[in-house]
N, C-alpha and C positions, 0 to 999 in steps of 0.2 A: 504494496497501499506508500502512494507516495504523499508527499507533504500536506499538501491540497487537499488529500482524502482523509490523511487524520485528523488536519482542521475541520473539517465539516462533518467527522463523526464526533468529535471532541463536542464542536456545537450543540450536537442535537443531546447528546450526555448531558450537557450543562443545564437546556431547555429543561429538559425531562426532568434531572433531578431536583432540578432546583422549581420548576413549577409544581413536581412532588411534595416537598418540602413548605412552599407557601402554600398550599392547599390545605394542606394540615395547619401551620400553623393558623390559617383561617378558621379552622372546625376548634381550634383552640378558644379561640373568642368564641366561638357560639357555645360549646359546652361550658364556659363562664358565664356567661351570660343564663346559661338554664340552671345555674347553681353548684353546679359538681366541678368547684375546684381543685379536687385532688386530681381527677379525670384531665383536665386543661394540663394542668401541669405537667401528665403525662406526655398529652399532645403537647405540647411545647418542647421535651425533652426528645419526642418520636422526629419531630420535625427539625431540630440540631441535627441527631442521626441522618436523617435523611440527605441532609444536606449536604453532610460529610463526603457523600460522594462527588458534589458538584466541587467540592473544595480542590479535591484530590485531582478532578482532570483539569482544573484553573489552574493550579501548581503545576502538573504535567506540561502543557501546553506552554506556561510562564518560562514552565526550565528548557524548549525545546526551542524558543523565539530567541533566548537567551542566547543558544547555541550558535544560530542563523545570521550571518552579516548584513544580510538587509529583512528588515522586519515591513511585510506587506499587510496590509489595513483591510480584513476582509470582512464582507458586509453580515454575514450570517453569525460570525464570530462574534462582531460587537451587539448582532442581536440577541445573542446567547448570554452576551455581558451583561443585559437591561434588564432579561431575568433572573441573574444571579442577584443585579442590584435591587430588584424587584422582592425578591426571597429576605433579603436581606432585613429592607424596611418593611415589610411584614412581619418579619419573626420579633423585629426590635417592641414593632406595635402592640404585638400579639403578647407579648410578657408586661407590657403594660398596661392593657385591657384587661391582664387575668390578676393584676396586682389590687385595680380598680375595682372588678369583680369580690375580688378577698376581701376586701374593704368593707365594700356596701354591704355585703353579707355579713360580714361581722357582728 
């Protein structure tokens, strides 16, 4: 598999893993809203674990880029990075929502 195919596959892996982690973070908010704080915290942990796969792919791509003399901008990889960032923001906000619901329900 050549470099472009590797980058394309990595991009799809980033999109899939970060999208799944984002969805689980959103489930954590819903679970907290329903009053199940332990369940919501478990969902937050699951989201972090799911995101770890995306993080590994991202680091592998960055390592490859560091070895290349010329770095090209790939639109699909940029799109994948937006999914990663969206996931990270959603996870941060989900943690805050769970903490807020925990405080409200105390």
